[in-house]
ChimeraX commands (.cxc) that place a marker at each C-alpha (Angstrom):
marker #1 position 1.66,15.28,-17.82 radius 0.5
marker #1 position 0.19,17.53,-15.14 radius 0.5
marker #1 position -1.29,14.50,-13.40 radius 0.5
marker #1 position 2.15,12.87,-13.18 radius 0.5
marker #1 position 3.72,16.08,-11.89 radius 0.5
marker #1 position 0.99,16.42,-9.26 radius 0.5
marker #1 position 1.37,12.80,-8.21 radius 0.5
marker #1 position 5.17,13.16,-7.92 radius 0.5
marker #1 position 4.76,16.32,-5.83 radius 0.5
marker #1 position 2.27,14.62,-3.52 radius 0.5
marker #1 position 4.50,11.56,-3.08 radius 0.5
marker #1 position 7.52,13.74,-2.25 radius 0.5
marker #1 position 5.45,15.61,0.32 radius 0.5
marker #1 position 4.39,12.28,1.83 radius 0.5
marker #1 position 8.03,11.19,1.93 radius 0.5
marker #1 position 8.92,14.40,3.78 radius 0.5
marker #1 position 6.07,13.87,6.22 radius 0.5
marker #1 position 7.17,10.26,6.72 radius 0.5
marker #1 position 10.63,11.54,7.63 radius 0.5
marker #1 position 9.05,13.75,10.28 radius 0.5
marker #1 position 6.88,10.88,11.54 radius 0.5
marker #1 position 9.96,8.69,11.86 radius 0.5
marker #1 position 11.84,11.44,13.71 radius 0.5
marker #1 position 14.46,11.72,10.99 radius 0.5
marker #1 position 13.80,15.39,10.29 radius 0.5
marker #1 position 16.25,16.27,13.04 radius 0.5
marker #1 position 19.02,15.25,10.65 radius 0.5
marker #1 position 17.93,17.91,8.14 radius 0.5
marker #1 position 17.84,20.96,10.41 radius 0.5
marker #1 position 20.19,22.72,12.74 radius 0.5
marker #1 position 20.33,21.43,16.28 radius 0.5
marker #1 position 19.15,24.77,17.69 radius 0.5
marker #1 position 15.92,24.91,15.70 radius 0.5
marker #1 position 12.73,23.65,17.34 radius 0.5
marker #1 position 10.43,24.09,14.34 radius 0.5
marker #1 position 10.44,22.96,10.72 radius 0.5
marker #1 position 13.07,24.73,8.61 radius 0.5
marker #1 position 12.37,22.93,5.32 radius 0.5
marker #1 position 8.97,22.38,3.73 radius 0.5
marker #1 position 7.67,18.82,3.50 radius 0.5
marker #1 position 8.32,18.94,-0.25 radius 0.5
marker #1 position 11.97,19.97,0.25 radius 0.5
marker #1 position 12.40,17.31,2.93 radius 0.5
marker #1 position 10.95,14.73,0.56 radius 0.5
marker #1 position 13.37,15.81,-2.16 radius 0.5
marker #1 position 16.27,15.53,0.25 radius 0.5
marker #1 position 15.22,12.08,1.45 radius 0.5
marker #1 position 14.78,10.93,-2.15 radius 0.5
marker #1 position 18.30,12.14,-2.99 radius 0.5
marker #1 position 19.75,10.38,0.05 radius 0.5
marker #1 position 18.02,7.01,-0.52 radius 0.5
marker #1 position 20.85,5.28,-2.47 radius 0.5
marker #1 position 23.48,5.81,0.26 radius 0.5
marker #1 position 21.26,5.82,3.33 radius 0.5
marker #1 position 22.19,3.44,6.17 radius 0.5
marker #1 position 19.91,0.41,6.24 radius 0.5
marker #1 position 18.42,1.10,9.68 radius 0.5
marker #1 position 17.48,4.66,8.75 radius 0.5
marker #1 position 16.14,3.51,5.36 radius 0.5
marker #1 position 13.90,0.89,6.97 radius 0.5
marker #1 position 12.57,3.43,9.45 radius 0.5
marker #1 position 11.81,5.94,6.69 radius 0.5
marker #1 position 10.23,3.39,4.36 radius 0.5
marker #1 position 8.05,1.96,7.13 radius 0.5
marker #1 position 6.71,5.44,7.95 radius 0.5
marker #1 position 6.23,6.18,4.23 radius 0.5
marker #1 position 4.36,2.91,3.71 radius 0.5
marker #1 position 2.03,3.68,6.61 radius 0.5
marker #1 position 1.32,7.19,5.29 radius 0.5
marker #1 position 0.60,5.99,1.74 radius 0.5
marker #1 position -1.58,3.09,2.93 radius 0.5
marker #1 position -3.64,5.44,5.13 radius 0.5
marker #1 position -4.09,8.10,2.45 radius 0.5
marker #1 position -7.41,7.60,0.65 radius 0.5
marker #1 position -6.30,9.06,-2.70 radius 0.5
marker #1 position -3.21,6.86,-2.92 radius 0.5
marker #1 position -5.19,3.84,-1.79 radius 0.5
marker #1 position -7.71,4.50,-4.57 radius 0.5
marker #1 position -5.00,5.13,-7.17 radius 0.5
marker #1 position -2.97,2.04,-6.30 radius 0.5
marker #1 position -6.14,-0.03,-6.28 radius 0.5
marker #1 position -6.97,1.13,-9.81 radius 0.5
marker #1 position -3.42,0.53,-11.07 radius 0.5
marker #1 position -3.17,-2.90,-9.42 radius 0.5
marker #1 position -6.33,-4.23,-11.13 radius 0.5
marker link #1:1,2 radius 0.2
marker link #1:2,3 radius 0.2
marker link #1:3,4 radius 0.2
marker link #1:4,5 radius 0.2
marker link #1:5,6 radius 0.2
marker link #1:6,7 radius 0.2
marker link #1:7,8 radius 0.2
marker link #1:8,9 radius 0.2
marker link #1:9,10 radius 0.2
marker link #1:10,11 radius 0.2
marker link #1:11,12 radius 0.2
marker link #1:12,13 radius 0.2
marker link #1:13,14 radius 0.2
marker link #1:14,15 radius 0.2
marker link #1:15,16 radius 0.2
marker link #1:16,17 radius 0.2
marker link #1:17,18 radius 0.2
marker link #1:18,19 radius 0.2
marker link #1:19,20 radius 0.2
marker link #1:20,21 radius 0.2
marker link #1:21,22 radius 0.2
marker link #1:22,23 radius 0.2
marker link #1:23,24 radius 0.2
marker link #1:24,25 radius 0.2
marker link #1:25,26 radius 0.2
marker link #1:26,27 radius 0.2
marker link #1:27,28 radius 0.2
marker link #1:28,29 radius 0.2
marker link #1:29,30 radius 0.2
marker link #1:30,31 radius 0.2
marker link #1:31,32 radius 0.2
marker link #1:32,33 radius 0.2
marker link #1:33,34 radius 0.2
marker link #1:34,35 radius 0.2
marker link #1:35,36 radius 0.2
marker link #1:36,37 radius 0.2
marker link #1:37,38 radius 0.2
marker link #1:38,39 radius 0.2
marker link #1:39,40 radius 0.2
marker link #1:40,41 radius 0.2
marker link #1:41,42 radius 0.2
marker link #1:42,43 radius 0.2
marker link #1:43,44 radius 0.2
marker link #1:44,45 radius 0.2
marker link #1:45,46 radius 0.2
marker link #1:46,47 radius 0.2
marker link #1:47,48 radius 0.2
marker link #1:48,49 radius 0.2
marker link #1:49,50 radius 0.2
marker link #1:50,51 radius 0.2
marker link #1:51,52 radius 0.2
marker link #1:52,53 radius 0.2
marker link #1:53,54 radius 0.2
marker link #1:54,55 radius 0.2
marker link #1:55,56 radius 0.2
marker link #1:56,57 radius 0.2
marker link #1:57,58 radius 0.2
marker link #1:58,59 radius 0.2
marker link #1:59,60 radius 0.2
marker link #1:60,61 radius 0.2
marker link #1:61,62 radius 0.2
marker link #1:62,63 radius 0.2
marker link #1:63,64 radius 0.2
marker link #1:64,65 radius 0.2
marker link #1:65,66 radius 0.2
marker link #1:66,67 radius 0.2
marker link #1:67,68 radius 0.2
marker link #1:68,69 radius 0.2
marker link #1:69,70 radius 0.2
marker link #1:70,71 radius 0.2
marker link #1:71,72 radius 0.2
marker link #1:72,73 radius 0.2
marker link #1:73,74 radius 0.2
marker link #1:74,75 radius 0.2
marker link #1:75,76 radius 0.2
marker link #1:76,77 radius 0.2
marker link #1:77,78 radius 0.2
marker link #1:78,79 radius 0.2
marker link #1:79,80 radius 0.2
marker link #1:80,81 radius 0.2
marker link #1:81,82 radius 0.2
marker link #1:82,83 radius 0.2
marker link #1:83,84 radius 0.2
marker link #1:84,85 radius 0.2
view
């Protein structure tokens, strides 16, 4: 159970980081702030909550950045390789 919780936490952090990579984090903070106001985990939670109603262009941008981050992360690459076999 702890492994699943850890994996979910890591994936949400990657989703938050993907939002930053895609430049979408500006939608989650005030326009006067120059630095991160939400942690990557909180950003990931927010993006996950917004997925069902997200505009298609923004969703594609976020998912492309998320895909790149997961593919380049050695732990996820190893885990997906084990699951896929």
